[in-house]
SEFI-778707 format. One record per residue: x, y, z of N, C-alpha, C in turn; residue number from 1. Coordinates in nm, 4 decimals. Example, Ala and Ser with C-alpha at 12.3 -4.5 7.8 and 13.67 -1.06 7.14 Angstrom:
BEGIN
<pt n_X="1.3190" n_Y="-0.5690" n_Z="0.7800" ca_X="1.2300" ca_Y="-0.4500" ca_Z="0.7800" c_X="1.3200" c_Y="-0.3300" c_Z="0.7800" num="1"/>
<pt n_X="1.2850" n_Y="-0.2250" n_Z="0.7080" ca_X="1.3670" ca_Y="-0.1060" ca_Z="0.7140" c_X="1.2900" c_Y="0.0030" c_Z="0.7870" num="2"/>
END
This chain:
BEGIN
<pt n_X="-1.7826" n_Y="1.9060" n_Z="-2.5599" ca_X="-1.6638" ca_Y="1.9495" ca_Z="-2.6299" c_X="-1.5551" c_Y="1.8441" c_Z="-2.6101" num="1"/>
<pt n_X="-1.4847" n_Y="1.8094" n_Z="-2.7173" ca_X="-1.3847" ca_Y="1.7054" ca_Z="-2.7121" c_X="-1.2533" c_Y="1.7590" c_Z="-2.7662" num="2"/>
<pt n_X="-1.1448" n_Y="1.7333" n_Z="-2.6928" ca_X="-1.0123" ca_Y="1.7765" ca_Z="-2.7358" c_X="-0.9361" c_Y="1.6547" c_Z="-2.7860" num="3"/>
<pt n_X="-0.8684" n_Y="1.6690" n_Z="-2.8965" ca_X="-0.7904" ca_Y="1.5588" ca_Z="-2.9516" c_X="-0.6420" c_Y="1.5840" c_Z="-2.9297" num="4"/>
<pt n_X="-0.5700" n_Y="1.4792" n_Z="-2.8926" ca_X="-0.4258" ca_Y="1.4877" ca_Z="-2.8749" c_X="-0.3645" c_Y="1.3892" c_Z="-2.9719" num="5"/>
<pt n_X="-0.3073" n_Y="1.4392" n_Z="-3.0793" ca_X="-0.2453" ca_Y="1.3515" ca_Z="-3.1777" c_X="-0.3438" c_Y="1.2531" c_Z="-3.2387" num="6"/>
<pt n_X="-0.4684" n_Y="1.2931" n_Z="-3.2574" ca_X="-0.5679" ca_Y="1.2069" ca_Z="-3.3182" c_X="-0.6374" c_Y="1.1152" c_Z="-3.2190" num="7"/>
<pt n_X="-0.6026" n_Y="1.1219" n_Z="-3.0931" ca_X="-0.6657" ca_Y="1.0382" ca_Z="-2.9916" c_X="-0.7295" c_Y="1.1264" c_Z="-2.8856" num="8"/>
<pt n_X="-0.8435" n_Y="1.0825" n_Z="-2.8379" ca_X="-0.9081" ca_Y="1.1576" ca_Z="-2.7308" c_X="-0.8418" c_Y="1.1225" c_Z="-2.5982" num="9"/>
<pt n_X="-0.8670" n_Y="1.2028" n_Z="-2.4992" ca_X="-0.8129" ca_Y="1.1776" ca_Z="-2.3657" c_X="-0.8601" c_Y="1.0423" c_Z="-2.3127" num="10"/>
<pt n_X="-0.9854" n_Y="1.0076" n_Z="-2.3421" ca_X="-1.0394" ca_Y="0.8786" ca_Z="-2.2987" c_X="-0.9622" c_Y="0.7633" c_Z="-2.3637" num="11"/>
<pt n_X="-0.9265" n_Y="0.7768" n_Z="-2.4911" ca_X="-0.8496" ca_Y="0.6725" ca_Z="-2.5597" c_X="-0.7109" c_Y="0.6566" c_Z="-2.4978" num="12"/>
<pt n_X="-0.6492" n_Y="0.7684" n_Z="-2.4653" ca_X="-0.5160" ca_Y="0.7644" ca_Z="-2.4042" c_X="-0.5231" c_Y="0.7001" c_Z="-2.2665" num="13"/>
<pt n_X="-0.6223" n_Y="0.7386" n_Z="-2.1875" ca_X="-0.6392" ca_Y="0.6809" ca_Z="-2.0548" c_X="-0.6665" c_Y="0.5311" c_Z="-2.0635" num="14"/>
<pt n_X="-0.7504" n_Y="0.4920" n_Z="-2.1574" ca_X="-0.7799" ca_Y="0.3494" ca_Z="-2.1758" c_X="-0.6534" c_Y="0.2721" c_Z="-2.2124" num="15"/>
<pt n_X="-0.5716" n_Y="0.3292" n_Z="-2.2981" ca_X="-0.4478" ca_Y="0.2639" ca_Z="-2.3392" c_X="-0.3510" c_Y="0.2512" c_Z="-2.2211" num="16"/>
<pt n_X="-0.3403" n_Y="0.3570" n_Z="-2.1400" ca_X="-0.2516" ca_Y="0.3532" ca_Z="-2.0235" c_X="-0.2988" c_Y="0.2480" c_Z="-1.9238" num="17"/>
<pt n_X="-0.4297" n_Y="0.2457" n_Z="-1.8960" ca_X="-0.4823" ca_Y="0.1481" ca_Z="-1.8006" c_X="-0.4695" c_Y="0.0064" c_Z="-1.8520" num="18"/>
<pt n_X="-0.4825" n_Y="-0.0129" n_Z="-1.9823" ca_X="-0.4724" ca_Y="-0.1457" ca_Z="-2.0412" c_X="-0.3287" c_Y="-0.1965" c_Z="-2.0378" num="19"/>
<pt n_X="-0.2344" n_Y="-0.1141" n_Z="-2.0746" ca_X="-0.0942" ca_Y="-0.1548" ca_Z="-2.0808" c_X="-0.0240" c_Y="-0.1362" c_Z="-1.9468" num="20"/>
<pt n_X="-0.0623" n_Y="-0.0325" n_Z="-1.8741" ca_X="0.0055" ca_Y="0.0002" ca_Z="-1.7492" c_X="0.1231" c_Y="0.0925" c_Z="-1.7757" num="21"/>
<pt n_X="0.1558" n_Y="0.1705" n_Z="-1.6768" ca_X="0.2706" ca_Y="0.2602" ca_Z="-1.6875" c_X="0.3396" c_Y="0.2631" c_Z="-1.5521" num="22"/>
<pt n_X="0.4719" n_Y="0.2647" n_Z="-1.5538" ca_X="0.5510" ca_Y="0.2663" ca_Z="-1.4310" c_X="0.6361" c_Y="0.3918" c_Z="-1.4312" num="23"/>
<pt n_X="0.6330" n_Y="0.4632" n_Z="-1.3192" ca_X="0.7172" ca_Y="0.5803" ca_Z="-1.3004" c_X="0.8020" c_Y="0.5527" c_Z="-1.1774" num="24"/>
<pt n_X="0.9324" n_Y="0.5621" n_Z="-1.1918" ca_X="1.0219" ca_Y="0.5353" ca_Z="-1.0795" c_X="1.1279" c_Y="0.6436" c_Z="-1.0733" num="25"/>
<pt n_X="1.1633" n_Y="0.6826" n_Z="-0.9527" ca_X="1.2669" ca_Y="0.7834" ca_Z="-0.9374" c_X="1.3166" c_Y="0.7901" c_Z="-0.7948" num="26"/>
<pt n_X="1.4378" n_Y="0.8403" n_Z="-0.7801" ca_X="1.4986" ca_Y="0.8587" ca_Z="-0.6488" c_X="1.5434" c_Y="1.0036" c_Z="-0.6367" num="27"/>
<pt n_X="1.5238" n_Y="1.0592" n_Z="-0.5183" ca_X="1.5692" ca_Y="1.1947" ca_Z="-0.4890" c_X="1.6590" c_Y="1.1842" c_Z="-0.3667" num="28"/>
<pt n_X="1.7798" n_Y="1.2340" n_Z="-0.3785" ca_X="1.8736" ca_Y="1.2310" ca_Z="-0.2661" c_X="1.9193" c_Y="1.3717" c_Z="-0.2337" num="29"/>
<pt n_X="1.9290" n_Y="1.4007" n_Z="-0.1046" ca_X="1.9801" ca_Y="1.5288" ca_Z="-0.0580" c_X="2.1066" c_Y="1.5001" c_Z="0.0212" num="30"/>
<pt n_X="2.2173" n_Y="1.5561" n_Z="-0.0239" ca_X="2.3461" ca_Y="1.5346" ca_Z="0.0425" c_X="2.4085" c_Y="1.6687" c_Z="0.0772" num="31"/>
<pt n_X="2.4857" n_Y="1.6672" n_Z="0.1845" ca_X="2.5587" ca_Y="1.7864" ca_Z="0.2261" c_X="2.7002" c_Y="1.7426" c_Z="0.2603" num="32"/>
<pt n_X="2.7975" n_Y="1.7968" n_Z="0.1903" ca_X="2.9383" ca_Y="1.7658" ca_Z="0.2092" c_X="2.9621" c_Y="1.6142" c_Z="0.2023" num="33"/>
<pt n_X="2.9019" n_Y="1.5516" n_Z="0.1056" ca_X="2.9209" ca_Y="1.4093" ca_Z="0.0839" c_X="2.8459" c_Y="1.3176" c_Z="0.1796" num="34"/>
<pt n_X="2.7640" n_Y="1.3758" n_Z="0.2685" ca_X="2.6858" ca_Y="1.2958" ca_Z="0.3627" c_X="2.5403" c_Y="1.2979" c_Z="0.3173" num="35"/>
<pt n_X="2.4872" n_Y="1.1802" n_Z="0.2915" ca_X="2.3481" ca_Y="1.1707" ca_Z="0.2469" c_X="2.2554" c_Y="1.1987" c_Z="0.3639" num="36"/>
<pt n_X="2.1732" n_Y="1.3016" n_Z="0.3509" ca_X="2.0820" ca_Y="1.3405" ca_Z="0.4577" c_X="1.9425" c_Y="1.2827" c_Z="0.4399" num="37"/>
<pt n_X="1.9001" n_Y="1.2686" n_Z="0.3154" ca_X="1.7627" ca_Y="1.2281" ca_Z="0.2885" c_X="1.7559" c_Y="1.1581" c_Z="0.1542" num="38"/>
<pt n_X="1.6839" n_Y="1.0480" n_Z="0.1503" ca_X="1.6578" ca_Y="0.9788" ca_Z="0.0239" c_X="1.5090" c_Y="0.9507" c_Z="0.0156" num="39"/>
<pt n_X="1.4500" n_Y="0.9888" n_Z="-0.0943" ca_X="1.3089" ca_Y="0.9628" ca_Z="-0.1192" c_X="1.3008" c_Y="0.8757" c_Z="-0.2441" num="40"/>
<pt n_X="1.2377" n_Y="0.7615" n_Z="-0.2300" ca_X="1.2195" ca_Y="0.6712" ca_Z="-0.3437" c_X="1.0728" c_Y="0.6741" c_Z="-0.3844" num="41"/>
<pt n_X="1.0493" n_Y="0.7018" n_Z="-0.5092" ca_X="0.9138" ca_Y="0.7113" ca_Z="-0.5607" c_X="0.8922" c_Y="0.6002" c_Z="-0.6627" num="42"/>
<pt n_X="0.7899" n_Y="0.5193" n_Z="-0.6393" ca_X="0.7513" ca_Y="0.4137" ca_Z="-0.7332" c_X="0.6017" c_Y="0.4260" c_Z="-0.7550" num="43"/>
<pt n_X="0.5607" n_Y="0.4453" n_Z="-0.8772" ca_X="0.4195" ca_Y="0.4652" ca_Z="-0.9091" c_X="0.3821" c_Y="0.3739" c_Z="-1.0248" num="44"/>
<pt n_X="0.2765" n_Y="0.2969" n_Z="-1.0057" ca_X="0.2248" ca_Y="0.2110" ca_Z="-1.1115" c_X="0.0810" c_Y="0.2527" c_Z="-1.1372" num="45"/>
<pt n_X="0.0506" n_Y="0.2842" n_Z="-1.2619" ca_X="-0.0855" ca_Y="0.3191" ca_Z="-1.3010" c_X="-0.1320" c_Y="0.2115" c_Z="-1.3977" num="46"/>
<pt n_X="-0.2370" n_Y="0.1388" n_Z="-1.3566" ca_X="-0.2896" ca_Y="0.0309" ca_Z="-1.4407" c_X="-0.4308" c_Y="-0.0014" c_Z="-1.3953" num="47"/>
<pt n_X="-0.5028" n_Y="-0.0725" n_Z="-1.4769" ca_X="-0.6358" ca_Y="-0.1187" ca_Z="-1.4371" c_X="-0.6190" c_Y="-0.2307" c_Z="-1.3343" num="48"/>
<pt n_X="-0.7244" n_Y="-0.2616" n_Z="-1.2626" ca_X="-0.7184" ca_Y="-0.3682" ca_Z="-1.1632" c_X="-0.6861" c_Y="-0.5010" c_Z="-1.2310" num="49"/>
<pt n_X="-0.7464" n_Y="-0.5275" n_Z="-1.3442" ca_X="-0.7190" ca_Y="-0.6527" ca_Z="-1.4161" c_X="-0.5719" c_Y="-0.6628" c_Z="-1.4543" num="50"/>
<pt n_X="-0.5180" n_Y="-0.5531" n_Z="-1.5054" ca_X="-0.3769" ca_Y="-0.5518" ca_Z="-1.5463" c_X="-0.2865" c_Y="-0.5670" c_Z="-1.4242" num="51"/>
<pt n_X="-0.3217" n_Y="-0.5019" n_Z="-1.3136" ca_X="-0.2420" ca_Y="-0.5131" ca_Z="-1.1910" c_X="-0.2400" c_Y="-0.6580" c_Z="-1.1422" num="52"/>
<pt n_X="-0.3549" n_Y="-0.7247" n_Z="-1.1468" ca_X="-0.3615" ca_Y="-0.8653" ca_Z="-1.1058" c_X="-0.2738" c_Y="-0.9523" c_Z="-1.1948" num="53"/>
<pt n_X="-0.2721" n_Y="-0.9231" n_Z="-1.3247" ca_X="-0.1859" ca_Y="-0.9970" ca_Z="-1.4170" c_X="-0.0389" c_Y="-0.9788" c_Z="-1.3812" num="54"/>
<pt n_X="-0.0037" n_Y="-0.8596" n_Z="-1.3310" ca_X="0.1351" ca_Y="-0.8301" ca_Z="-1.2947" c_X="0.1689" c_Y="-0.8820" c_Z="-1.1551" num="55"/>
<pt n_X="0.0690" n_Y="-0.9355" n_Z="-1.0836" ca_X="0.0930" ca_Y="-0.9882" ca_Z="-0.9500" c_X="0.0830" c_Y="-0.8839" c_Z="-0.8404" num="56"/>
<pt n_X="0.0244" n_Y="-0.7696" n_Z="-0.8715" ca_X="0.0071" ca_Y="-0.6630" ca_Z="-0.7728" c_X="-0.1322" c_Y="-0.6767" c_Z="-0.7143" num="57"/>
<pt n_X="-0.1395" n_Y="-0.6964" n_Z="-0.5829" ca_X="-0.2693" ca_Y="-0.7100" ca_Z="-0.5167" c_X="-0.2647" c_Y="-0.6599" c_Z="-0.3731" num="58"/>
<pt n_X="-0.1938" n_Y="-0.5486" n_Z="-0.3501" ca_X="-0.1773" ca_Y="-0.4959" ca_Z="-0.2144" c_X="-0.3089" c_Y="-0.4562" c_Z="-0.1496" num="59"/>
<pt n_X="-0.4093" n_Y="-0.4206" n_Z="-0.2265" ca_X="-0.5366" ca_Y="-0.3760" ca_Z="-0.1702" c_X="-0.6113" c_Y="-0.4894" c_Z="-0.1011" num="60"/>
<pt n_X="-0.5779" n_Y="-0.6142" n_Z="-0.1342" ca_X="-0.6444" ca_Y="-0.7277" ca_Z="-0.0713" c_X="-0.6022" c_Y="-0.7457" c_Z="0.0742" num="61"/>
<pt n_X="-0.4841" n_Y="-0.6967" n_Z="0.1100" ca_X="-0.4344" ca_Y="-0.7112" ca_Z="0.2467" c_X="-0.4464" c_Y="-0.5815" c_Z="0.3269" num="62"/>
<pt n_X="-0.4915" n_Y="-0.4749" n_Z="0.2654" ca_X="-0.5049" ca_Y="-0.3457" ca_Z="0.3337" c_X="-0.6345" c_Y="-0.3455" c_Z="0.4138" num="63"/>
<pt n_X="-0.6218" n_Y="-0.3480" n_Z="0.5474" ca_X="-0.7405" ca_Y="-0.3569" ca_Z="0.6325" c_X="-0.8320" c_Y="-0.2360" c_Z="0.6173" num="64"/>
<pt n_X="-0.7770" n_Y="-0.1228" n_Z="0.5816" ca_X="-0.8593" ca_Y="-0.0041" ca_Z="0.5618" c_X="-0.9497" c_Y="-0.0161" c_Z="0.4400" num="65"/>
<pt n_X="-0.9066" n_Y="-0.0929" n_Z="0.3426" ca_X="-0.9861" ca_Y="-0.1105" ca_Z="0.2208" c_X="-1.0769" c_Y="-0.2322" c_Z="0.2271" num="66"/>
<pt n_X="-1.0417" n_Y="-0.3299" n_Z="0.3089" ca_X="-1.1218" ca_Y="-0.4522" ca_Z="0.3149" c_X="-1.2293" c_Y="-0.4467" c_Z="0.4216" num="67"/>
<pt n_X="-1.2269" n_Y="-0.3441" n_Z="0.5064" ca_X="-1.3281" ca_Y="-0.3314" ca_Z="0.6104" c_X="-1.3024" c_Y="-0.4195" c_Z="0.7314" num="68"/>
<pt n_X="-1.1826" n_Y="-0.4712" n_Z="0.7456" ca_X="-1.1524" ca_Y="-0.5598" ca_Z="0.8564" c_X="-1.0788" c_Y="-0.4904" c_Z="0.9698" num="69"/>
<pt n_X="-1.0622" n_Y="-0.3600" n_Z="0.9630" ca_X="-0.9874" ca_Y="-0.2885" ca_Z="1.0663" c_X="-1.0537" c_Y="-0.3039" c_Z="1.2027" num="70"/>
<pt n_X="-1.1847" n_Y="-0.2911" n_Z="1.2099" ca_X="-1.2551" ca_Y="-0.3022" ca_Z="1.3377" c_X="-1.2423" c_Y="-0.4440" c_Z="1.3933" num="71"/>
<pt n_X="-1.2539" n_Y="-0.5436" n_Z="1.3076" ca_X="-1.2418" ca_Y="-0.6834" ca_Z="1.3515" c_X="-1.1030" c_Y="-0.7089" c_Z="1.4090" num="72"/>
<pt n_X="-0.9983" n_Y="-0.6585" n_Z="1.3418" ca_X="-0.8624" ca_Y="-0.6786" ca_Z="1.3897" c_X="-0.8372" c_Y="-0.6041" c_Z="1.5201" num="73"/>
<pt n_X="-0.8967" n_Y="-0.4866" n_Z="1.5356" ca_X="-0.8826" ca_Y="-0.4109" ca_Z="1.6600" c_X="-0.9439" c_Y="-0.4881" c_Z="1.7761" num="74"/>
<pt n_X="-1.0617" n_Y="-0.5437" n_Z="1.7542" ca_X="-1.1270" ca_Y="-0.6236" ca_Z="1.8585" c_X="-1.0461" c_Y="-0.7489" c_Z="1.8909" num="75"/>
<pt n_X="-0.9950" n_Y="-0.8133" n_Z="1.7886" ca_X="-0.9155" ca_Y="-0.9343" ca_Z="1.8082" c_X="-0.7878" c_Y="-0.9031" c_Z="1.8863" num="76"/>
<pt n_X="-0.7235" n_Y="-0.7903" n_Z="1.8555" ca_X="-0.6029" ca_Y="-0.7505" ca_Z="1.9278" c_X="-0.6330" c_Y="-0.7212" c_Z="2.0738" num="77"/>
<pt n_X="-0.7449" n_Y="-0.6564" n_Z="2.1024" ca_X="-0.7837" ca_Y="-0.6269" ca_Z="2.2408" c_X="-0.8076" c_Y="-0.7567" c_Z="2.3179" num="78"/>
<pt n_X="-0.8751" n_Y="-0.8519" n_Z="2.2541" ca_X="-0.9018" ca_Y="-0.9806" ca_Z="2.3178" c_X="-0.7711" c_Y="-1.0545" c_Z="2.3470" num="79"/>
<pt n_X="-0.6782" n_Y="-1.0535" n_Z="2.2521" ca_X="-0.5496" ca_Y="-1.1205" ca_Z="2.2727" c_X="-0.4681" c_Y="-1.0522" c_Z="2.3824" num="80"/>
<pt n_X="-0.4748" n_Y="-0.9199" n_Z="2.3903" ca_X="-0.4035" ca_Y="-0.8472" ca_Z="2.4959" c_X="-0.4584" c_Y="-0.8856" c_Z="2.6330" num="81"/>
<pt n_X="-0.5905" n_Y="-0.9008" n_Z="2.6427" ca_X="-0.6520" ca_Y="-0.9435" ca_Z="2.7694" c_X="-0.6053" c_Y="-1.0844" c_Z="2.8073" num="82"/>
<pt n_X="-0.6007" n_Y="-1.1735" n_Z="2.7094" ca_X="-0.5570" ca_Y="-1.3107" ca_Z="2.7374" c_X="-0.4116" c_Y="-1.3151" c_Z="2.7819" num="83"/>
<pt n_X="-0.3264" n_Y="-1.2357" n_Z="2.7185" ca_X="-0.1851" ca_Y="-1.2312" ca_Z="2.7570" c_X="-0.1716" c_Y="-1.1767" c_Z="2.8982" num="84"/>
<pt n_X="-0.2460" n_Y="-1.0711" n_Z="2.9305" ca_X="-0.2406" ca_Y="-1.0138" ca_Z="3.0658" c_X="-0.2842" c_Y="-1.1176" c_Z="3.1694" num="85"/>
<pt n_X="-0.3887" n_Y="-1.1930" n_Z="3.1395" ca_X="-0.4370" ca_Y="-1.2971" ca_Z="3.2312" c_X="-0.3317" c_Y="-1.4062" c_Z="3.2499" num="86"/>
<pt n_X="-0.2690" n_Y="-1.4501" n_Z="3.1408" ca_X="-0.1652" ca_Y="-1.5523" ca_Z="3.1500" c_X="-0.0448" c_Y="-1.5027" c_Z="3.2302" num="87"/>
<pt n_X="-0.0051" n_Y="-1.3764" n_Z="3.2084" ca_X="0.1063" ca_Y="-1.3202" ca_Z="3.2835" c_X="0.0741" c_Y="-1.3137" c_Z="3.4328" num="88"/>
<pt n_X="-0.0507" n_Y="-1.2798" n_Z="3.4649" ca_X="-0.0935" ca_Y="-1.2730" ca_Z="3.6048" c_X="-0.0876" c_Y="-1.4118" c_Z="3.6681" num="89"/>
<pt n_X="-0.1316" n_Y="-1.5138" n_Z="3.5942" ca_X="-0.1276" ca_Y="-1.6512" ca_Z="3.6451" c_X="0.0150" c_Y="-1.6974" c_Z="3.6650" num="90"/>
<pt n_X="0.1027" n_Y="-1.6655" n_Z="3.5705" ca_X="0.2426" ca_Y="-1.7045" ca_Z="3.5825" c_X="0.3104" c_Y="-1.6361" c_Z="3.6997" num="91"/>
<pt n_X="0.2757" n_Y="-1.5110" n_Z="3.7242" ca_X="0.3324" ca_Y="-1.4385" ca_Z="3.8387" c_X="0.2879" c_Y="-1.5035" c_Z="3.9700" num="92"/>
<pt n_X="0.1641" n_Y="-1.5529" n_Z="3.9748" ca_X="0.1132" ca_Y="-1.6207" ca_Z="4.0952" c_X="0.1801" c_Y="-1.7551" c_Z="4.1178" num="93"/>
<pt n_X="0.2174" n_Y="-1.8256" n_Z="4.0127" ca_X="0.2817" ca_Y="-1.9564" ca_Z="4.0239" c_X="0.4242" c_Y="-1.9397" c_Z="4.0746" num="94"/>
<pt n_X="0.4917" n_Y="-1.8369" n_Z="4.0309" ca_X="0.6327" ca_Y="-1.8163" ca_Z="4.0686" c_X="0.6491" c_Y="-1.7586" c_Z="4.2073" num="95"/>
<pt n_X="0.5426" n_Y="-1.7129" n_Z="4.2693" ca_X="0.5536" ca_Y="-1.6485" ca_Z="4.4007" c_X="0.5669" c_Y="-1.7440" c_Z="4.5145" num="96"/>
END
């Protein structure tokens, strides 16, 4: 079963949105007696990966959770912490 919206199917509309991209932006502020208590900024971009790359958006390339490098970075951080602790211990021995 297929539903048409203004002569276009949902798939056509989705394809058009992903091809062109759509940006939704808004701010919500909560104030009491002229004092701003809370501000929420919402920025949403819906686009295909190709379109996002054209726009210069590539945050997923640096997200360790998406690239599978979280475990590697955790191990590297542990190793660096051990090296820093060893260096601090050596420096404490030199100053004594």
